[in-house]
Backbone of each chain as nested JSON, in Angstrom:
{
  "chains": [
    {"id": "A", "residues": [
      {"number": 1, "name": "MET", "atoms": {"N": [-24.634, -78.941, -16.372], "CA": [-25.015, -80.21, -16.346], "C": [-25.884, -80.503, -15.256]}},
      {"number": 2, "name": "TYR", "atoms": {"N": [-26.987, -81.112, -16.6], "CA": [-27.876, -81.454, -15.921], "C": [-28.115, -83.14, -16.829]}},
      {"number": 3, "name": "LEU", "atoms": {"N": [-29.6, -84.091, -16.107], "CA": [-30.102, -85.362, -16.537], "C": [-30.881, -85.26, -16.867]}},
      {"number": 4, "name": "GLY", "atoms": {"N": [-30.556, -86.168, -18.252], "CA": [-31.674, -86.416, -19.08], "C": [-32.34, -88.139, -19.594]}},
      {"number": 5, "name": "ARG", "atoms": {"N": [-33.148, -87.859, -20.462], "CA": [-33.979, -89.441, -20.408], "C": [-33.627, -89.238, -22.078]}},
      {"number": 6, "name": "VAL", "atoms": {"N": [-33.236, -90.012, -22.471], "CA": [-32.554, -90.416, -24.059], "C": [-34.552, -91.271, -24.656]}},
      {"number": 7, "name": "ILE", "atoms": {"N": [-35.13, -90.295, -25.576], "CA": [-36.387, -90.289, -25.62], "C": [-36.114, -91.036, -27.325]}},
      {"number": 8, "name": "GLY", "atoms": {"N": [-35.692, -90.278, -28.086], "CA": [-35.317, -91.09, -29.481], "C": [-34.651, -90.424, -30.252]}},
      {"number": 9, "name": "THR", "atoms": {"N": [-34.442, -90.555, -31.328], "CA": [-33.636, -90.484, -32.236], "C": [-33.011, -89.616, -34.201]}},
      {"number": 10, "name": "VAL", "atoms": {"N": [-32.666, -88.678, -34.477], "CA": [-32.187, -87.713, -35.104], "C": [-31.294, -88.443, -36.614]}},
      {"number": 11, "name": "VAL", "atoms": {"N": [-32.583, -88.295, -37.297], "CA": [-31.201, -88.434, -38.308], "C": [-31.474, -87.29, -39.773]}},
      {"number": 12, "name": "ALA", "atoms": {"N": [-29.533, -86.704, -39.239], "CA": [-29.748, -85.16, -40.341], "C": [-28.454, -85.535, -41.611]}},
      {"number": 13, "name": "GLU", "atoms": {"N": [-28.928, -86.044, -42.249], "CA": [-28.244, -86.574, -43.907], "C": [-27.207, -85.101, -44.265]}},
      {"number": 14, "name": "ARG", "atoms": {"N": [-27.494, -84.283, -43.754], "CA": [-26.772, -83.134, -44.446], "C": [-26.686, -82.057, -43.182]}},
      {"number": 15, "name": "LYS", "atoms": {"N": [-26.112, -82.468, -42.943], "CA": [-25.427, -81.281, -41.653], "C": [-23.678, -80.7, -41.485]}},
      {"number": 16, "name": "TYR", "atoms": {"N": [-23.802, -79.234, -40.837], "CA": [-23.116, -78.593, -40.743], "C": [-21.35, -79.854, -40.671]}},
      {"number": 17, "name": "GLU", "atoms": {"N": [-20.15, -79.688, -41.284], "CA": [-18.431, -79.867, -41.28], "C": [-19.025, -79.439, -39.404]}},
      {"number": 18, "name": "GLY", "atoms": {"N": [-18.579, -80.41, -39.061], "CA": [-17.878, -80.979, -38.48], "C": [-18.781, -81.697, -37.301]}},
      {"number": 19, "name": "LEU", "atoms": {"N": [-19.83, -82.111, -38.005], "CA": [-20.549, -82.666, -37.604], "C": [-20.872, -84.676, -38.153]}},
      {"number": 20, "name": "GLU", "atoms": {"N": [-20.197, -84.774, -39.76], "CA": [-20.255, -85.737, -39.642], "C": [-20.16, -86.617, -39.163]}},
      {"number": 21, "name": "GLY", "atoms": {"N": [-21.586, -88.186, -38.931], "CA": [-20.791, -89.001, -38.452], "C": [-21.253, -88.84, -36.222]}},
      {"number": 22, "name": "LYS", "atoms": {"N": [-21.851, -88.283, -35.944], "CA": [-22.051, -87.656, -34.764], "C": [-23.617, -88.379, -34.799]}},
      {"number": 23, "name": "LYS", "atoms": {"N": [-23.76, -88.714, -33.766], "CA": [-25.166, -89.122, -33.215], "C": [-25.511, -87.781, -32.262]}},
      {"number": 24, "name": "LEU", "atoms": {"N": [-27.338, -87.532, -33.254], "CA": [-27.548, -86.909, -32.314], "C": [-30.047, -88.197, -31.749]}},
      {"number": 25, "name": "LEU", "atoms": {"N": [-29.532, -87.292, -31.108], "CA": [-30.815, -87.613, -29.964], "C": [-31.412, -87.047, -29.753]}},
      {"number": 26, "name": "VAL", "atoms": {"N": [-32.749, -87.346, -28.994], "CA": [-34.104, -86.667, -28.754], "C": [-33.037, -86.347, -26.836]}},
      {"number": 27, "name": "VAL", "atoms": {"N": [-34.127, -85.689, -26.365], "CA": [-33.336, -85.945, -24.659], "C": [-34.663, -85.472, -24.108]}},
      {"number": 28, "name": "GLU", "atoms": {"N": [-35.233, -85.652, -23.155], "CA": [-35.96, -85.126, -22.149], "C": [-35.283, -84.564, -21.133]}},
      {"number": 29, "name": "PRO", "atoms": {"N": [-34.894, -83.749, -20.517], "CA": [-33.991, -82.509, -19.412], "C": [-35.21, -83.331, -18.599]}},
      {"number": 30, "name": "LEU", "atoms": {"N": [-34.493, -83.771, -17.202], "CA": [-35.013, -84.157, -15.544], "C": [-34.266, -83.857, -14.775]}},
      {"number": 31, "name": "ASP", "atoms": {"N": [-35.484, -83.651, -13.823], "CA": [-34.375, -82.755, -12.549], "C": [-34.28, -84.617, -11.617]}},
      {"number": 32, "name": "HIS", "atoms": {"N": [-33.483, -83.983, -10.509], "CA": [-33.199, -85.412, -10.414], "C": [-34.586, -86.958, -9.301]}},
      {"number": 33, "name": "ARG", "atoms": {"N": [-35.548, -86.113, -9.246], "CA": [-36.848, -87.081, -8.871], "C": [-37.621, -87.042, -9.673]}},
      {"number": 34, "name": "GLY", "atoms": {"N": [-37.119, -87.179, -11.106], "CA": [-36.799, -87.468, -12.974], "C": [-38.182, -86.555, -13.379]}},
      {"number": 35, "name": "LYS", "atoms": {"N": [-38.963, -85.363, -13.439], "CA": [-39.943, -84.869, -13.233], "C": [-39.386, -83.598, -14.323]}},
      {"number": 36, "name": "ALA", "atoms": {"N": [-39.796, -84.396, -15.302], "CA": [-39.539, -83.327, -16.736], "C": [-39.377, -81.949, -16.466]}},
      {"number": 37, "name": "THR", "atoms": {"N": [-37.782, -80.548, -16.707], "CA": [-37.663, -79.001, -16.093], "C": [-37.951, -79.097, -17.752]}},
      {"number": 38, "name": "ARG", "atoms": {"N": [-38.191, -78.897, -18.725], "CA": [-38.6, -77.767, -20.106], "C": [-38.981, -79.097, -21.288]}},
      {"number": 39, "name": "GLU", "atoms": {"N": [-38.617, -78.615, -22.139], "CA": [-39.885, -80.139, -23.621], "C": [-37.529, -80.506, -24.365]}},
      {"number": 40, "name": "PRO", "atoms": {"N": [-38.544, -80.964, -24.246], "CA": [-36.773, -81.834, -25.411], "C": [-36.082, -81.294, -26.266]}},
      {"number": 41, "name": "GLU", "atoms": {"N": [-34.863, -81.666, -25.797], "CA": [-33.749, -80.547, -26.98], "C": [-33.213, -82.046, -27.666]}},
      {"number": 42, "name": "VAL", "atoms": {"N": [-32.234, -81.43, -28.84], "CA": [-31.438, -82.443, -29.156], "C": [-30.426, -82.924, -28.964]}},
      {"number": 43, "name": "ALA", "atoms": {"N": [-29.838, -83.647, -28.57], "CA": [-28.213, -83.511, -28.055], "C": [-27.431, -84.099, -28.596]}},
      {"number": 44, "name": "VAL", "atoms": {"N": [-26.178, -84.067, -28.94], "CA": [-25.182, -84.561, -29.708], "C": [-24.624, -85.832, -28.69]}},
      {"number": 45, "name": "ASP", "atoms": {"N": [-24.345, -87.173, -28.674], "CA": [-24.493, -88.178, -27.801], "C": [-22.504, -88.496, -28.181]}},
      {"number": 46, "name": "THR", "atoms": {"N": [-21.854, -88.797, -27.34], "CA": [-20.228, -88.574, -27.019], "C": [-19.776, -89.885, -26.571]}},
      {"number": 47, "name": "VAL", "atoms": {"N": [-20.749, -91.204, -25.528], "CA": [-21.142, -91.402, -25.261], "C": [-21.47, -93.295, -25.671]}},
      {"number": 48, "name": "GLN", "atoms": {"N": [-21.778, -92.812, -26.587], "CA": [-23.147, -94.303, -26.939], "C": [-24.161, -94.202, -26.52]}},
      {"number": 49, "name": "ALA", "atoms": {"N": [-24.689, -93.724, -25.788], "CA": [-26.375, -93.595, -24.899], "C": [-27.182, -94.387, -26.23]}},
      {"number": 50, "name": "GLY", "atoms": {"N": [-27.941, -94.685, -25.589], "CA": [-28.932, -95.268, -26.659], "C": [-30.946, -94.909, -25.338]}},
      {"number": 51, "name": "ARG", "atoms": {"N": [-31.08, -95.099, -26.625], "CA": [-32.884, -94.766, -26.115], "C": [-32.914, -96.187, -24.448]}},
      {"number": 52, "name": "GLY", "atoms": {"N": [-33.617, -95.222, -23.605], "CA": [-33.902, -95.049, -22.757], "C": [-32.895, -95.015, -21.651]}},
      {"number": 53, "name": "ASP", "atoms": {"N": [-31.777, -94.406, -21.916], "CA": [-31.25, -94.238, -20.843], "C": [-31.151, -93.402, -19.68]}},
      {"number": 54, "name": "LEU", "atoms": {"N": [-30.356, -93.252, -19.079], "CA": [-30.838, -91.902, -18.271], "C": [-29.447, -91.288, -18.611]}},
      {"number": 55, "name": "VAL", "atoms": {"N": [-28.771, -90.165, -18.997], "CA": [-27.831, -89.576, -18.93], "C": [-27.552, -87.656, -18.243]}},
      {"number": 56, "name": "TRP", "atoms": {"N": [-26.357, -87.847, -18.95], "CA": [-26.627, -86.325, -18.473], "C": [-25.506, -86.1, -18.994]}},
      {"number": 57, "name": "LEU", "atoms": {"N": [-25.967, -84.388, -19.474], "CA": [-25.014, -83.276, -20.7], "C": [-24.73, -82.345, -19.801]}},
      {"number": 58, "name": "VAL", "atoms": {"N": [-24.419, -81.747, -21.047], "CA": [-23.217, -80.525, -20.738], "C": [-24.531, -79.524, -21.316]}},
      {"number": 59, "name": "ALA", "atoms": {"N": [-23.943, -78.367, -21.759], "CA": [-24.847, -77.048, -22.872], "C": [-24.083, -76.091, -23.317]}},
      {"number": 60, "name": "SER", "atoms": {"N": [-24.783, -74.889, -23.978], "CA": [-24.055, -74.092, -24.236], "C": [-22.549, -74.686, -24.832]}},
      {"number": 61, "name": "ARG", "atoms": {"N": [-21.648, -73.855, -24.585], "CA": [-20.384, -73.503, -25.727], "C": [-20.439, -74.858, -24.394]}},
      {"number": 62, "name": "GLU", "atoms": {"N": [-20.566, -75.45, -23.671], "CA": [-19.215, -76.828, -22.813], "C": [-19.387, -77.827, -23.629]}},
      {"number": 63, "name": "ALA", "atoms": {"N": [-21.094, -77.457, -24.744], "CA": [-20.87, -78.815, -25.847], "C": [-20.26, -79.239, -26.3]}},
      {"number": 64, "name": "ALA", "atoms": {"N": [-19.527, -78.062, -27.179], "CA": [-19.291, -78.506, -28.386], "C": [-17.213, -78.728, -27.264]}},
      {"number": 65, "name": "LEU", "atoms": {"N": [-17.133, -78.157, -26.724], "CA": [-16.238, -78.979, -26.254], "C": [-16.026, -80.217, -26.103]}},
      {"number": 66, "name": "ALA", "atoms": {"N": [-17.14, -81.261, -26.498], "CA": [-16.943, -82.433, -26.192], "C": [-16.554, -83.494, -27.163]}},
      {"number": 67, "name": "LEU", "atoms": {"N": [-16.543, -82.325, -28.394], "CA": [-16.723, -83.607, -29.431], "C": [-15.31, -83.126, -30.064]}},
      {"number": 68, "name": "GLU", "atoms": {"N": [-15.089, -83.825, -31.035], "CA": [-13.366, -83.465, -31.861], "C": [-14.003, -83.169, -33.38]}},
      {"number": 69, "name": "PRO", "atoms": {"N": [-13.526, -83.181, -34.411], "CA": [-12.907, -81.792, -33.583], "C": [-13.938, -80.651, -32.716]}},
      {"number": 70, "name": "TRP", "atoms": {"N": [-13.328, -79.825, -32.212], "CA": [-14.712, -78.802, -31.054], "C": [-15.376, -78.106, -30.714]}},
      {"number": 71, "name": "PHE", "atoms": {"N": [-14.687, -77.271, -32.6], "CA": [-15.327, -75.773, -33.168], "C": [-16.679, -76.237, -33.712]}},
      {"number": 72, "name": "VAL", "atoms": {"N": [-17.836, -76.886, -33.215], "CA": [-18.556, -77.046, -34.638], "C": [-19.226, -76.129, -32.913]}},
      {"number": 73, "name": "PRO", "atoms": {"N": [-21.05, -76.218, -34.056], "CA": [-21.772, -75.824, -34.062], "C": [-23.04, -76.69, -32.571]}},
      {"number": 74, "name": "VAL", "atoms": {"N": [-23.222, -76.776, -31.741], "CA": [-23.788, -77.595, -30.907], "C": [-23.913, -76.982, -29.372]}},
      {"number": 75, "name": "ASP", "atoms": {"N": [-24.808, -76.419, -28.934], "CA": [-25.234, -76.529, -27.536], "C": [-26.178, -77.471, -26.057]}},
      {"number": 76, "name": "ALA", "atoms": {"N": [-25.868, -78.893, -26.748], "CA": [-25.902, -79.884, -25.344], "C": [-25.652, -81.064, -26.303]}},
      {"number": 77, "name": "ALA", "atoms": {"N": [-24.568, -81.954, -25.608], "CA": [-23.783, -82.683, -24.836], "C": [-24.277, -83.936, -24.447]}},
      {"number": 78, "name": "ILE", "atoms": {"N": [-23.874, -84.53, -25.039], "CA": [-24.226, -86.713, -23.499], "C": [-23.279, -86.435, -22.898]}},
      {"number": 79, "name": "VAL", "atoms": {"N": [-22.793, -86.16, -22.651], "CA": [-21.558, -87.013, -21.671], "C": [-20.796, -87.545, -20.709]}},
      {"number": 80, "name": "GLY", "atoms": {"N": [-22.027, -88.308, -20.37], "CA": [-22.215, -89.524, -19.335], "C": [-23.493, -90.52, -19.142]}},
      {"number": 81, "name": "ILE", "atoms": {"N": [-23.592, -91.89, -18.943], "CA": [-24.897, -92.927, -18.938], "C": [-24.664, -92.838, -16.913]}},
      {"number": 82, "name": "VAL", "atoms": {"N": [-25.562, -92.94, -17.419], "CA": [-26.077, -92.387, -15.034], "C": [-26.147, -93.804, -15.047]}},
      {"number": 83, "name": "ASP", "atoms": {"N": [-25.119, -94.506, -13.891], "CA": [-25.693, -95.247, -13.185], "C": [-26.312, -95.93, -12.266]}},
      {"number": 84, "name": "GLU", "atoms": {"N": [-26.502, -94.541, -11.036], "CA": [-27.614, -94.409, -9.73], "C": [-27.474, -93.095, -9.664]}},
      {"number": 85, "name": "VAL", "atoms": {"N": [-28.342, -92.776, -9.183], "CA": [-28.091, -91.777, -8.375], "C": [-28.756, -91.78, -6.93]}},
      {"number": 86, "name": "ASP", "atoms": {"N": [-27.766, -90.646, -6.381], "CA": [-27.757, -91.71, -5.237], "C": [-28.261, -89.845, -4.488]}},
      {"number": 87, "name": "ALA", "atoms": {"N": [-29.85, -90.212, -4.266], "CA": [-31.012, -88.768, -3.031], "C": [-32.129, -89.247, -2.872]}},
      {"number": 88, "name": "LYS", "atoms": {"N": [-32.484, -88.52, -1.537], "CA": [-33.553, -88.644, -1.631], "C": [-34.255, -87.47, -2.528]}},
      {"number": 89, "name": "LYS", "atoms": {"N": [-35.949, -88.715, -2.669], "CA": [-36.669, -88.486, -3.946], "C": [-38.056, -87.275, -3.543]}}
    ]},
    {"id": "B", "residues": [
      {"number": 1, "name": "MET", "atoms": {"N": [-22.356, -66.634, -9.778], "CA": [-22.454, -68.089, -8.764], "C": [-24.335, -67.767, -8.194]}},
      {"number": 2, "name": "LYS", "atoms": {"N": [-24.333, -69.511, -7.489], "CA": [-25.585, -69.837, -6.828], "C": [-25.375, -70.114, -6.166]}},
      {"number": 3, "name": "LEU", "atoms": {"N": [-26.152, -70.034, -4.996], "CA": [-26.673, -70.629, -4.779], "C": [-27.47, -71.877, -3.921]}},
      {"number": 4, "name": "CYS", "atoms": {"N": [-26.711, -73.454, -3.665], "CA": [-27.256, -73.941, -3.892], "C": [-26.894, -75.449, -2.832]}},
      {"number": 5, "name": "ARG", "atoms": {"N": [-27.698, -76.007, -2.249], "CA": [-27.706, -77.017, -1.49], "C": [-28.045, -78.444, -2.144]}},
      {"number": 6, "name": "VAL", "atoms": {"N": [-26.863, -78.849, -1.504], "CA": [-26.055, -80.745, -2.218], "C": [-27.417, -81.316, -2.163]}},
      {"number": 7, "name": "GLU", "atoms": {"N": [-27.896, -82.225, -3.332], "CA": [-29.22, -82.954, -3.1], "C": [-28.544, -84.648, -2.718]}},
      {"number": 8, "name": "GLY", "atoms": {"N": [-27.855, -85.104, -3.633], "CA": [-27.175, -85.907, -3.429], "C": [-26.235, -86.19, -4.944]}},
      {"number": 9, "name": "THR", "atoms": {"N": [-26.254, -87.277, -5.095], "CA": [-24.75, -88.099, -5.784], "C": [-25.247, -88.579, -7.154]}},
      {"number": 10, "name": "VAL", "atoms": {"N": [-24.614, -88.07, -8.311], "CA": [-24.648, -88.951, -9.38], "C": [-23.512, -89.287, -9.599]}},
      {"number": 11, "name": "VAL", "atoms": {"N": [-23.335, -91.196, -10.019], "CA": [-22.959, -92.159, -10.55], "C": [-22.524, -92.527, -11.979]}},
      {"number": 12, "name": "GLY", "atoms": {"N": [-21.935, -93.197, -12.982], "CA": [-21.544, -94.015, -14.545], "C": [-20.302, -93.987, -14.763]}},
      {"number": 13, "name": "ALA", "atoms": {"N": [-20.427, -94.72, -15.331], "CA": [-19.254, -94.972, -15.375], "C": [-18.521, -94.948, -16.576]}},
      {"number": 14, "name": "VAL", "atoms": {"N": [-19.493, -94.709, -17.411], "CA": [-19.584, -94.727, -19.445], "C": [-19.692, -93.312, -19.163]}},
      {"number": 15, "name": "HIS", "atoms": {"N": [-18.66, -92.472, -19.317], "CA": [-18.169, -91.029, -18.783], "C": [-17.687, -90.28, -20.176]}},
      {"number": 16, "name": "HIS", "atoms": {"N": [-17.599, -89.142, -20.525], "CA": [-16.178, -88.138, -21.11], "C": [-14.671, -88.367, -20.552]}},
      {"number": 17, "name": "LYS", "atoms": {"N": [-13.693, -88.629, -20.735], "CA": [-12.484, -88.989, -20.64], "C": [-12.777, -87.533, -19.237]}},
      {"number": 18, "name": "VAL", "atoms": {"N": [-12.779, -86.517, -19.206], "CA": [-12.61, -84.862, -18.717], "C": [-13.265, -85.01, -16.573]}},
      {"number": 19, "name": "TYR", "atoms": {"N": [-14.475, -86.396, -16.72], "CA": [-15.687, -86.808, -15.934], "C": [-14.49, -87.801, -14.762]}},
      {"number": 20, "name": "ASP", "atoms": {"N": [-13.566, -88.54, -14.989], "CA": [-12.312, -89.619, -14.229], "C": [-12.814, -89.458, -13.228]}},
      {"number": 21, "name": "GLY", "atoms": {"N": [-13.118, -89.505, -12.239], "CA": [-12.003, -89.07, -11.004], "C": [-13.485, -88.121, -10.204]}},
      {"number": 22, "name": "GLN", "atoms": {"N": [-13.897, -87.188, -10.87], "CA": [-14.608, -86.112, -10.389], "C": [-16.015, -86.485, -9.896]}},
      {"number": 23, "name": "LYS", "atoms": {"N": [-16.595, -86.162, -8.935], "CA": [-17.094, -86.415, -8.127], "C": [-17.814, -85.539, -8.883]}},
      {"number": 24, "name": "LEU", "atoms": {"N": [-19.615, -86.052, -8.949], "CA": [-20.323, -85.36, -10.007], "C": [-21.778, -84.917, -8.641]}},
      {"number": 25, "name": "MET", "atoms": {"N": [-22.579, -83.753, -8.5], "CA": [-23.52, -84.248, -7.085], "C": [-24.563, -83.08, -7.907]}},
      {"number": 26, "name": "ILE", "atoms": {"N": [-25.499, -83.454, -6.956], "CA": [-26.915, -82.307, -7.58], "C": [-27.615, -81.75, -7.048]}},
      {"number": 27, "name": "VAL", "atoms": {"N": [-28.055, -80.475, -7.52], "CA": [-27.701, -79.773, -6.593], "C": [-28.677, -78.949, -6.774]}},
      {"number": 28, "name": "THR", "atoms": {"N": [-29.216, -78.355, -5.904], "CA": [-30.709, -77.503, -5.827], "C": [-31.087, -75.799, -5.577]}},
      {"number": 29, "name": "PRO", "atoms": {"N": [-31.127, -74.954, -6.156], "CA": [-30.449, -73.659, -5.992], "C": [-31.795, -73.304, -5.027]}},
      {"number": 30, "name": "VAL", "atoms": {"N": [-31.23, -72.075, -4.236], "CA": [-31.619, -72.021, -2.672], "C": [-33.174, -71.335, -3.254]}},
      {"number": 31, "name": "ASP", "atoms": {"N": [-33.343, -70.666, -4.067], "CA": [-34.227, -69.87, -4.08], "C": [-34.961, -70.295, -5.042]}},
      {"number": 32, "name": "GLY", "atoms": {"N": [-34.822, -71.563, -5.049], "CA": [-35.848, -72.058, -6.607], "C": [-34.949, -72.505, -8.203]}},
      {"number": 33, "name": "GLY", "atoms": {"N": [-36.622, -73.395, -8.412], "CA": [-35.52, -73.687, -9.56], "C": [-35.305, -75.495, -9.358]}},
      {"number": 34, "name": "ASP", "atoms": {"N": [-35.28, -76.051, -10.741], "CA": [-34.805, -77.033, -10.563], "C": [-32.917, -77.65, -10.178]}},
      {"number": 35, "name": "SER", "atoms": {"N": [-33.573, -78.879, -9.868], "CA": [-31.97, -79.445, -9.908], "C": [-31.436, -78.898, -11.048]}},
      {"number": 36, "name": "PHE", "atoms": {"N": [-29.746, -79.18, -10.9], "CA": [-29.211, -79.98, -11.604], "C": [-27.298, -79.655, -11.208]}},
      {"number": 37, "name": "LEU", "atoms": {"N": [-26.786, -80.623, -12.136], "CA": [-25.673, -81.386, -11.476], "C": [-24.091, -79.547, -11.601]}},
      {"number": 38, "name": "ALA", "atoms": {"N": [-23.27, -80.341, -11.096], "CA": [-22.579, -80.008, -10.62], "C": [-20.587, -81.027, -10.26]}},
      {"number": 39, "name": "VAL", "atoms": {"N": [-19.823, -80.405, -10.663], "CA": [-18.475, -81.07, -9.888], "C": [-17.818, -80.74, -8.952]}},
      {"number": 40, "name": "ASP", "atoms": {"N": [-17.768, -81.416, -8.138], "CA": [-17.602, -81.383, -7.009], "C": [-15.433, -80.914, -6.386]}},
      {"number": 41, "name": "ARG", "atoms": {"N": [-15.308, -79.586, -6.278], "CA": [-14.046, -79.607, -5.97], "C": [-13.502, -79.971, -4.785]}},
      {"number": 42, "name": "VAL", "atoms": {"N": [-14.572, -79.414, -4.054], "CA": [-14.547, -78.582, -1.974], "C": [-14.404, -79.996, -1.773]}},
      {"number": 43, "name": "GLN", "atoms": {"N": [-15.057, -81.278, -1.12], "CA": [-15.843, -82.316, -0.955], "C": [-16.587, -81.747, 0.28]}},
      {"number": 44, "name": "ALA", "atoms": {"N": [-17.894, -81.336, -0.506], "CA": [-19.279, -80.847, -0.206], "C": [-19.28, -82.171, 0.392]}},
      {"number": 45, "name": "GLY", "atoms": {"N": [-20.772, -82.084, 0.619], "CA": [-21.302, -83.02, 1.692], "C": [-23.651, -82.881, 1.2]}},
      {"number": 46, "name": "VAL", "atoms": {"N": [-24.349, -84.005, 0.967], "CA": [-25.423, -83.681, 0.886], "C": [-25.861, -82.617, 1.797]}},
      {"number": 47, "name": "GLY", "atoms": {"N": [-26.593, -82.144, 1.869], "CA": [-27.512, -81.136, 2.786], "C": [-25.895, -79.817, 2.845]}},
      {"number": 48, "name": "ASP", "atoms": {"N": [-25.103, -80.001, 2.8], "CA": [-24.211, -78.652, 2.037], "C": [-25.011, -77.462, 1.344]}},
      {"number": 49, "name": "THR", "atoms": {"N": [-25.051, -76.38, 1.913], "CA": [-25.193, -75.084, 1.05], "C": [-23.17, -74.537, 0.388]}},
      {"number": 50, "name": "VAL", "atoms": {"N": [-23.765, -74.626, -0.691], "CA": [-22.965, -74.855, -1.563], "C": [-22.952, -72.865, -3.515]}},
      {"number": 51, "name": "LEU", "atoms": {"N": [-21.929, -72.334, -2.735], "CA": [-21.403, -72.158, -3.492], "C": [-21.425, -72.971, -5.316]}},
      {"number": 52, "name": "VAL", "atoms": {"N": [-22.09, -71.985, -6.616], "CA": [-21.251, -73.112, -7.296], "C": [-21.563, -72.472, -8.609]}},
      {"number": 53, "name": "ASN", "atoms": {"N": [-20.519, -72.601, -9.524], "CA": [-20.478, -71.329, -10.638], "C": [-20.523, -72.017, -12.445]}},
      {"number": 54, "name": "GLN", "atoms": {"N": [-21.447, -71.298, -12.636], "CA": [-21.627, -72.256, -13.062], "C": [-21.884, -70.956, -15.184]}},
      {"number": 55, "name": "GLU", "atoms": {"N": [-20.427, -71.142, -15.47], "CA": [-20.206, -70.889, -16.671], "C": [-18.464, -71.28, -16.168]}},
      {"number": 56, "name": "GLY", "atoms": {"N": [-18.326, -71.307, -17.709], "CA": [-17.408, -72.823, -18.496], "C": [-15.879, -71.983, -18.729]}},
      {"number": 57, "name": "ASN", "atoms": {"N": [-16.221, -71.109, -18.498], "CA": [-14.291, -70.419, -19.037], "C": [-13.662, -70.278, -16.836]}},
      {"number": 58, "name": "GLY", "atoms": {"N": [-14.075, -69.778, -16.126], "CA": [-13.927, -70.39, -15.077], "C": [-13.788, -71.48, -14.726]}},
      {"number": 59, "name": "THR", "atoms": {"N": [-14.688, -72.405, -14.826], "CA": [-14.49, -73.398, -14.69], "C": [-12.709, -74.106, -14.849]}},
      {"number": 60, "name": "ARG", "atoms": {"N": [-12.614, -73.66, -16.424], "CA": [-11.9, -73.766, -17.18], "C": [-10.447, -73.457, -16.665]}},
      {"number": 61, "name": "GLN", "atoms": {"N": [-10.516, -71.752, -16.314], "CA": [-9.223, -72.364, -15.251], "C": [-8.887, -72.739, -14.017]}},
      {"number": 62, "name": "LEU", "atoms": {"N": [-9.971, -73.207, -12.701], "CA": [-10.173, -73.291, -11.727], "C": [-9.942, -74.862, -11.691]}},
      {"number": 63, "name": "LEU", "atoms": {"N": [-10.265, -76.548, -13.177], "CA": [-10.057, -77.295, -13.239], "C": [-8.622, -77.527, -13.738]}},
      {"number": 64, "name": "LYS", "atoms": {"N": [-7.502, -76.936, -14.605], "CA": [-6.802, -77.149, -14.834], "C": [-6.415, -77.794, -15.959]}},
      {"number": 65, "name": "MET", "atoms": {"N": [-7.485, -78.347, -16.902], "CA": [-7.3, -79.083, -17.47], "C": [-6.791, -79.29, -18.608]}},
      {"number": 66, "name": "GLY", "atoms": {"N": [-6.928, -78.512, -18.466], "CA": [-6.777, -77.607, -20.309], "C": [-7.887, -76.73, -20.881]}},
      {"number": 67, "name": "GLN", "atoms": {"N": [-7.684, -76.495, -22.178], "CA": [-9.118, -75.412, -22.899], "C": [-10.453, -76.306, -23.322]}},
      {"number": 68, "name": "GLN", "atoms": {"N": [-10.233, -78.183, -23.449], "CA": [-11.233, -78.834, -24.087], "C": [-12.21, -78.983, -22.99]}},
      {"number": 69, "name": "VAL", "atoms": {"N": [-12.312, -78.434, -21.852], "CA": [-13.613, -78.841, -20.727], "C": [-14.822, -79.002, -21.175]}},
      {"number": 70, "name": "PRO", "atoms": {"N": [-15.356, -80.453, -21.156], "CA": [-17.17, -80.218, -21.127], "C": [-18.59, -80.166, -19.945]}},
      {"number": 71, "name": "ILE", "atoms": {"N": [-16.412, -79.62, -18.974], "CA": [-17.818, -79.595, -17.687], "C": [-18.084, -77.003, -17.577]}},
      {"number": 72, "name": "ARG", "atoms": {"N": [-19.197, -77.719, -17.264], "CA": [-19.329, -75.697, -17.211], "C": [-20.218, -75.5, -15.375]}},
      {"number": 73, "name": "SER", "atoms": {"N": [-20.835, -76.778, -14.658], "CA": [-21.329, -76.144, -13.469], "C": [-19.785, -77.417, -12.89]}},
      {"number": 74, "name": "LEU", "atoms": {"N": [-20.032, -75.892, -11.372], "CA": [-18.191, -76.09, -10.779], "C": [-19.124, -75.431, -9.231]}},
      {"number": 75, "name": "ILE", "atoms": {"N": [-18.711, -76.842, -7.698], "CA": [-19.424, -76.141, -6.825], "C": [-17.22, -75.918, -6.2]}},
      {"number": 76, "name": "VAL", "atoms": {"N": [-17.556, -74.342, -6.317], "CA": [-16.363, -73.885, -5.293], "C": [-16.65, -73.439, -4.354]}},
      {"number": 77, "name": "GLY", "atoms": {"N": [-17.499, -73.601, -3.2], "CA": [-17.009, -72.704, -2.168], "C": [-18.695, -73.491, -0.806]}},
      {"number": 78, "name": "ILE", "atoms": {"N": [-17.927, -74.227, 0.204], "CA": [-18.938, -74.651, 1.134], "C": [-19.781, -73.495, 2.4]}},
      {"number": 79, "name": "VAL", "atoms": {"N": [-21.116, -72.925, 2.338], "CA": [-21.546, -71.823, 2.686], "C": [-21.663, -71.954, 4.337]}},
      {"number": 80, "name": "ASP", "atoms": {"N": [-20.92, -70.701, 5.124], "CA": [-20.843, -71.057, 6.125], "C": [-22.557, -70.192, 6.966]}},
      {"number": 81, "name": "GLU", "atoms": {"N": [-22.663, -69.025, 6.322], "CA": [-23.489, -68.218, 6.867], "C": [-24.06, -67.76, 6.011]}},
      {"number": 82, "name": "VAL", "atoms": {"N": [-25.546, -66.926, 5.472], "CA": [-25.265, -66.034, 4.419], "C": [-26.672, -65.247, 4.815]}},
      {"number": 83, "name": "HIS", "atoms": {"N": [-26.053, -64.073, 4.993], "CA": [-27.045, -62.459, 6.555], "C": [-27.73, -61.661, 4.956]}},
      {"number": 84, "name": "ARG", "atoms": {"N": [-29.282, -61.778, 4.926], "CA": [-29.607, -61.207, 4.051], "C": [-30.818, -60.468, 4.569]}},
      {"number": 85, "name": "ASP", "atoms": {"N": [-30.721, -59.106, 4.331], "CA": [-32.309, -58.339, 4.591], "C": [-33.374, -59.177, 4.177]}},
      {"number": 86, "name": "GLU", "atoms": {"N": [-34.402, -58.673, 4.591], "CA": [-35.602, -59.66, 3.939], "C": [-37.002, -58.757, 3.593]}}
    ]}
  ]
}
């Protein structure tokens, strides 16, 4: 899992079955100091995150397990909204 | 598995239900690389060197929460000592 900042939204009307109605967000992956670790990516949202939120995500096959139904083609899912990061900067 | 150092914790009240009651830690690989998050089941603390399993199937077996568990990284051990040839 990893931290990320929601920096945008994606609208895709025609989607694979199972993805209908799922919210897609553009997320910039971050380390705990707030440094971007790689290029932004699209993630499916399961927690009603919004733009600017600091979130945590799960990637690869486990991303699909965050959804209902769960056998869907996604490789990143937002699974939590961060209230607090407690670590040395 | 990866050798990592525990840097701190992350708290978030709004989360997927499988994260209820889980301790979420920030870990950094000791051999370099960006920090990431792992669920802690061995009561690790900040500054500890730990063993992190980064693979969902093993994690699902260890957590025993069923098959639909969107957790991938799990701290599975606290490392006391590492010997390696330089």
